[in-house]
C-alpha positions in Angstrom: 26.6 -8.5 -2.6 29.0 -5.6 -2.9 31.7 -7.8 -1.3 31.1 -10.7 -3.6 32.1 -9.0 -6.9 35.5 -7.6 -6.0 36.6 -10.8 -4.1 35.6 -13.1 -7.0 37.3 -10.8 -9.5 40.4 -11.0 -7.3 40.3 -14.8 -7.3 40.0 -14.8 -11.1 42.8 -12.3 -11.5 45.1 -14.4 -9.3 44.4 -17.4 -11.5 45.9 -15.5 -14.5 48.5 -13.5 -12.6 50.4 -16.5 -11.2 51.7 -18.7 -14.1 51.4 -22.4 -13.5 53.7 -23.8 -16.1 57.5 -23.2 -16.1 59.6 -24.5 -19.0 63.0 -25.7 -17.9 65.4 -28.3 -19.3 66.6 -31.5 -17.7 70.1 -30.8 -19.0 69.9 -27.1 -18.3 69.6 -26.0 -22.0 66.4 -24.9 -23.6 67.8 -26.1 -27.0 67.1 -29.7 -26.0 63.4 -29.3 -27.1 64.3 -28.2 -30.6 67.1 -30.8 -30.8 65.3 -33.9 -29.6 61.7 -32.9 -30.2 60.7 -34.5 -26.8 59.0 -32.8 -23.9 58.2 -34.2 -20.5 55.3 -32.4 -18.8 55.9 -32.6 -15.0 52.8 -32.3 -12.7 53.0 -32.5 -8.9 50.4 -34.4 -7.0 50.5 -33.4 -3.3 48.1 -33.6 -0.4 44.7 -35.1 -0.4 43.3 -36.9 -3.4 40.1 -34.9 -3.8 37.7 -33.7 -6.6 39.7 -30.4 -6.8 42.9 -32.4 -7.6 41.0 -34.4 -10.3 39.9 -31.1 -11.9 43.4 -29.7 -11.8 44.9 -32.8 -13.4 42.3 -32.8 -16.1 43.4 -29.2 -17.0 47.0 -30.2 -16.8 46.5 -33.1 -19.2 44.8 -30.8 -21.7 47.7 -28.4 -21.4 50.1 -31.2 -22.0 48.3 -32.2 -25.2 48.3 -28.6 -26.4 52.1 -28.4 -25.8 52.4 -31.7 -27.6 54.3 -33.3 -24.7 55.9 -36.7 -25.3 55.4 -37.9 -21.7 53.6 -36.7 -18.6 55.5 -37.3 -15.3 53.4 -37.2 -12.1 55.4 -36.6 -8.9 53.3 -38.1 -6.1 53.3 -37.4 -2.4 49.9 -38.3 -0.7 48.4 -40.0 2.2 45.3 -40.8 0.2 41.8 -39.2 -0.2 38.4 -40.0 -1.6 37.8 -43.1 -3.7 35.7 -41.3 -6.3 38.4 -38.7 -7.0 41.0 -41.5 -7.3 38.9 -43.4 -9.8 38.4 -40.2 -11.9 42.2 -39.7 -11.9 42.8 -43.4 -12.7 40.4 -43.1 -15.7 42.2 -40.0 -16.8 45.5 -41.8 -16.8 44.2 -44.8 -18.7 42.5 -42.6 -21.4 45.5 -40.3 -21.9 47.0 -40.4 -25.4 50.3 -39.3 -23.8 52.2 -42.0 -21.8 51.9 -41.3 -18.1 54.9 -41.8 -15.8 54.7 -41.7 -12.0 57.5 -40.9 -9.5 56.6 -41.5 -5.8 58.7 -39.0 -3.9 57.9 -40.3 -0.4 54.5 -42.1 -0.2 51.5 -43.1 -2.2 49.1 -44.5 0.4 45.4 -45.4 0.2 43.8 -43.8 -2.8 47.2 -42.7 -4.0 48.2 -46.3 -4.6 45.6 -46.7 -7.3 46.9 -43.5 -9.1 50.5 -44.8 -8.9 49.6 -48.2 -10.2 47.7 -46.6 -13.1 50.9 -45.2 -14.6 52.7 -46.9 -17.5 56.0 -46.6 -15.7 56.2 -46.5 -11.9 59.4 -45.2 -10.1 59.8 -44.7 -6.4 62.4 -42.8 -4.3 64.5 -44.6 -1.8 62.6 -44.8 1.5 59.2 -44.2 -0.2 56.3 -46.5 0.3 53.1 -47.5 -1.4 49.9 -49.4 -0.2 47.7 -49.3 2.9 44.7 -49.0 0.6 41.9 -50.4 2.7 38.9 -48.1 2.1 36.8 -46.3 4.7 34.1 -47.3 5.6 35.5 -50.8 5.5 32.3 -52.4 4.2 32.5 -55.6 2.3 30.8 -54.2 -0.8 33.2 -51.2 -0.9 36.3 -53.3 -0.2 35.4 -55.8 -2.9 34.8 -53.1 -5.6 38.0 -51.2 -4.6 40.1 -54.4 -4.6 38.8 -55.1 -8.1 39.8 -51.7 -9.3 43.3 -52.1 -7.9 43.7 -55.6 -9.5 42.2 -54.5 -12.9 44.5 -51.5 -13.1 47.6 -53.5 -12.2 46.7 -56.1 -14.7 46.3 -53.5 -17.4 49.7 -52.1 -16.7 51.4 -55.5 -16.5 51.8 -55.6 -12.7 50.9 -58.4 -10.3 47.2 -58.0 -9.6 47.4 -60.1 -6.5 49.9 -57.7 -4.9 47.8 -54.7 -5.9 44.6 -56.3 -4.5 46.4 -57.2 -1.2 46.9 -53.4 -0.6 43.1 -53.4 0.2 43.5 -56.6 2.3 44.8 -59.9 1.2 42.2 -62.6 0.3 44.8 -65.3 0.6 48.4 -65.8 1.6 51.0 -64.5 -0.8 54.1 -66.4 0.3 56.9 -64.1 1.2 54.7 -61.0 0.7 51.7 -60.9 3.0 49.5 -63.2 5.1 45.7 -63.6 4.4 43.6 -60.8 5.9 46.5 -58.4 6.3 46.8 -55.1 4.4 49.9 -54.8 2.2 52.3 -51.9 2.1 55.6 -51.9 0.3 58.8 -49.9 0.5 60.5 -48.9 -2.7 63.2 -51.5 -2.3 60.7 -54.3 -1.6 58.5 -53.2 -4.5 61.5 -53.4 -6.8 62.4 -56.8 -5.6 58.9 -58.1 -6.3 59.0 -56.5 -9.8 56.0 -54.3 -8.9 57.7 -51.1 -9.9 60.1 -50.3 -12.7 62.9 -48.6 -10.8 64.2 -46.7 -7.7 65.6 -43.2 -8.3 66.8 -40.5 -6.0 65.3 -37.5 -7.8 63.6 -36.3 -11.0 66.8 -36.2 -13.0 67.7 -39.8 -12.2 64.2 -40.8 -12.9 64.4 -39.4 -16.4 67.8 -40.9 -17.0 66.5 -44.3 -15.9 63.7 -44.1 -18.4 66.1 -43.0 -21.2 64.8 -39.4 -21.1 67.9 -37.7 -19.7 68.3 -35.2 -22.6 64.8 -33.9 -23.1 63.1 -30.6 -22.2 61.0 -30.5 -19.1 58.0 -28.2 -18.3 56.7 -28.1 -14.8 53.0 -27.4 -14.5 52.4 -26.2 -10.9 49.0 -25.3 -9.4 48.2 -21.6 -9.3 46.8 -19.7 -6.3 43.4 -20.2 -7.8 44.0 -23.9 -8.2 45.0 -24.3 -4.6 42.1 -22.2 -3.4 39.7 -24.3 -5.5 41.1 -27.5 -4.0 40.9 -26.2 -0.5 37.3 -24.9 -0.9 36.0 -28.1 -2.6 37.6 -30.5 -0.1 35.0 -32.7 1.7 36.0 -31.1 5.0 35.8 -27.4 4.0 32.8 -27.4 1.6 30.3 -28.3 4.4 31.9 -25.8 6.7 31.5 -23.0 4.2 27.8 -23.9 3.7 27.3 -24.0 7.4 28.9 -20.6 8.0 26.8 -19.2 5.1 23.4 -20.5 6.5 24.3 -19.7 10.1 25.5 -16.2 9.2 22.3 -15.3 7.4 20.2 -17.0 10.1 21.9 -14.8 12.8 21.0 -11.7 10.8 17.4 -12.7 10.9 17.5 -12.7 14.7 19.6 -9.5 15.2 18.4 -6.1 13.9 20.6 -4.5 11.3 23.4 -5.9 9.2 26.6 -7.0 10.9 29.6 -9.3 10.8 27.6 -12.5 10.8 25.8 -11.6 7.6 29.0 -10.6 5.9 30.8 -13.8 6.9 27.8 -15.7 5.6 27.8 -14.1 2.2 31.6 -14.5 1.9 31.3 -18.2 2.8 28.7 -18.7 0.0 31.0 -16.7 -2.3 34.0 -18.9 -1.5 31.9 -22.1 -1.9 30.5 -21.2 -5.3 33.6 -19.4 -6.5 35.9 -22.3 -5.6 33.6 -24.9 -7.2 33.5 -22.7 -10.4 37.3 -22.4 -10.5 37.6 -26.2 -10.0 35.3 -26.7 -13.0 32.4 -28.3 -11.1 29.9 -25.5 -11.6 29.1 -22.7 -14.0 27.5 -19.3 -13.6 24.0 -20.9 -13.7 24.6 -22.4 -10.2 25.5 -19.0 -8.8 22.6 -17.3 -10.6 20.2 -19.9 -9.3 21.5 -19.4 -5.7 21.0 -15.6 -6.1 17.5 -16.2 -7.3 16.7 -18.4 -4.3 17.9 -15.8 -1.9 15.8 -13.1 -3.7 12.7 -15.3 -3.5 13.3 -15.9 0.2 13.7 -12.2 0.8 10.4 -11.6 -1.0 8.7 -14.3 1.2 10.0 -12.5 4.3 7.7 -9.5 3.5 4.6 -11.6 2.9 2.5 -13.0 5.7 2.6 -16.8 6.0 4.6 -19.1 3.9 3.9 -19.7 0.2 5.2 -20.3 -3.2 8.0 -17.7 -3.0 9.5 -19.3 0.1 9.2 -22.9 -1.2 10.7 -21.9 -4.6 13.5 -20.1 -2.8 14.4 -23.1 -0.7 14.4 -25.4 -3.7 16.5 -23.0 -5.8 19.1 -22.6 -3.0 19.4 -26.4 -2.4 19.5 -27.2 -6.2 22.2 -24.6 -6.8 24.3 -26.3 -4.1 23.7 -29.6 -5.8 24.7 -28.3 -9.2 27.9 -26.8 -7.7 29.0 -29.8 -5.8 31.7 -32.2 -7.0 29.4 -35.2 -6.6 25.9 -36.1 -5.5 27.3 -37.7 -2.4 29.2 -34.6 -1.4 26.2 -32.4 -2.1 24.0 -34.5 0.2 26.7 -34.6 2.9 27.3 -30.8 2.7 23.6 -29.9 2.8 22.9 -32.3 5.6 25.6 -31.0 7.8 24.8 -27.4 7.1 21.1 -28.0 7.8 21.6 -29.8 11.1 23.9 -27.2 12.5 21.8 -24.3 11.2 18.6 -25.8 12.9 20.5 -26.2 16.2 21.8 -22.7 15.9 18.3 -21.4 15.2 16.9 -23.0 18.4 19.9 -21.7 20.4 19.4 -18.2 19.1 15.6 -18.3 19.7 16.2 -19.4 23.3 19.1 -16.9 23.9 17.3 -14.1 22.1 14.2 -14.5 24.3 16.4 -14.2 27.4 18.2 -11.2 26.1 15.0 -9.4 25.0 15.7 -9.4 21.3 12.0 -10.1 20.6 10.6 -7.1 22.3 10.5 -5.0 19.2 8.9 -7.8 17.2 6.6 -9.7 19.6 4.1 -8.2 22.1 5.4 -9.1 25.5 2.6 -8.0 27.7 -1.0 -9.3 27.9 -3.7 -6.9 26.8 -5.6 -6.7 30.1 -7.5 -4.0 31.9 -4.7 -3.8 34.3 -2.5 -2.5 31.5 -5.1 -0.1 30.3 -6.8 -2.2 27.7 -10.6 -2.1 27.5 -12.0 -5.3 25.9 -15.0 -5.2 23.6 -18.2 -6.6 25.1 -21.7 -7.6 24.1 -24.0 -4.5 23.9 -27.6 -5.6 23.4 -28.9 -2.3 24.9 -27.8 -0.5 21.7 -30.3 -2.3 19.5 -32.6 0.2 17.8 -30.7 3.2 19.1 -29.6 6.1 16.8 -26.5 8.1 16.6 -24.1 10.2 14.5 -21.1 8.8 12.5 -17.9 10.2 13.8 -15.6 8.6 11.2 -16.4 7.5 7.6 -17.6 3.8 7.6 -15.8 1.8 5.0 -17.6 -0.3 6.3 -16.2 -0.1 9.9 -15.7 3.0 11.9 -16.8 5.0 15.0 -20.3 6.5 15.9 -21.6 8.4 18.9 -24.7 6.6 20.3 -26.3 7.6 23.6 -23.3 9.9 24.3 -20.8 7.0 23.9 -18.2 6.4 21.2 -19.1 3.0 19.8 -17.4 0.8 17.2 -19.9 0.2 14.5 -20.0 -1.4 11.0 -22.3 -0.9 8.0 -23.7 -3.7 5.9 -21.1 -2.9 3.2 -22.1 0.5 2.0 -20.0 3.6 2.5 -21.5 6.0 5.2 -19.9 9.4 5.4 -18.9 11.3 8.6 -21.9 13.2 10.1 -24.6 10.8 8.8 -27.4 9.7 11.1 -27.4 5.9 11.7 -29.6 3.4 13.5 -28.4 0.1 15.1 -30.3 -2.6 13.3 -28.5 -5.7 14.5 -26.0 -6.8 17.3 -23.6 -9.5 16.1 -21.4 -10.5 19.0 -19.4 -7.4 19.9 -20.3 -5.7 16.6 -23.1 -3.2 16.2 -24.5 -3.2 12.6 -25.9 0.2 11.6 -28.0 1.5 8.7 -28.0 5.1 7.5 -31.1 7.2 8.2 -30.2 10.6 6.9 -27.2 13.0 6.4 -26.9 16.0 8.6 -25.9 19.4 7.3 
């Protein structure tokens, strides 16, 4: 845990140290803002469309409202991403009180096409492209719902819904555009010919001038180090990996005596998972606290024989904390499933390898308790019935007595019998000799 605190504080410090909004002017003069009263808030959208990006854009839109921006300009370059994140961003665009403009710098494919279509004004760079939006998995239900979202969004923004829908796969021929059953992609020039976009512009300055905003102030809102870390950690590919490293690291520590690199890597992986999701806005401190409680309960269970309420409660707490921290229920289930499968396989591998390497010798008895190894088993002793002897150790109620010159394991009927007392064997129960006190010797 000592590693957790400084690393997380470092992440938080980085988020405040690196500014993410830089005021500049399209005309090179900061006086434009005071002269025109207009402000364009520029936000880049790069890489995978994922829940981390949706969280970043939500914060960017809030900052734009605080700055009283007149327009929000999104500069897009993406190959696509998750449908759920794209839908969240699309809803953010449609609900924004500030007009949203999109400039596609090179490509807006797959999930990125929905985001581009959701803008009130859509401009593309020469050579840029848009489309190729067939979802994966390509199931009929998913394709139908996704096509409907594309068509509805295009219709709301005054664009041809048939062209938008064809980006997920054309249901019918669109003469001169796409044949039935094919997936539509458009270049900037072709999209302009079809009237699907508003303009083609070489850069941001030309984009603003095309929209009549050539003399307004521009503020660029770029992601901070913490934003980039949060997006990376919460991506569908990295989040399950971090959980897997966390579970496997702690599992290895259970098999190998002492604390080592595996445990440290495991704890750091959990820290990055929860810290990244907290920075992205998906989780609060309650998720991290619940996870810590789960680990404590499991540690308590490790010192108690058997498996009971502490172990079960710990497992539930750990899994529920991961669920609370995840971007969605689907991602939570996916991450936990992958981590569990790999952890179980790793556990079997460690058990097999550890047995061959002798890791269990300090924990498990390796030799049979036979007379060959010097062990003397208890046996039925009917000849002791009625014999008397002297107690060699206090009976509470079991102990040792000397009977007929032999040291014999005996047990009382529940009463305490002190050392030195005279006893008589009153009953033989299997290998046990039940004795009763006669008198105490001086």
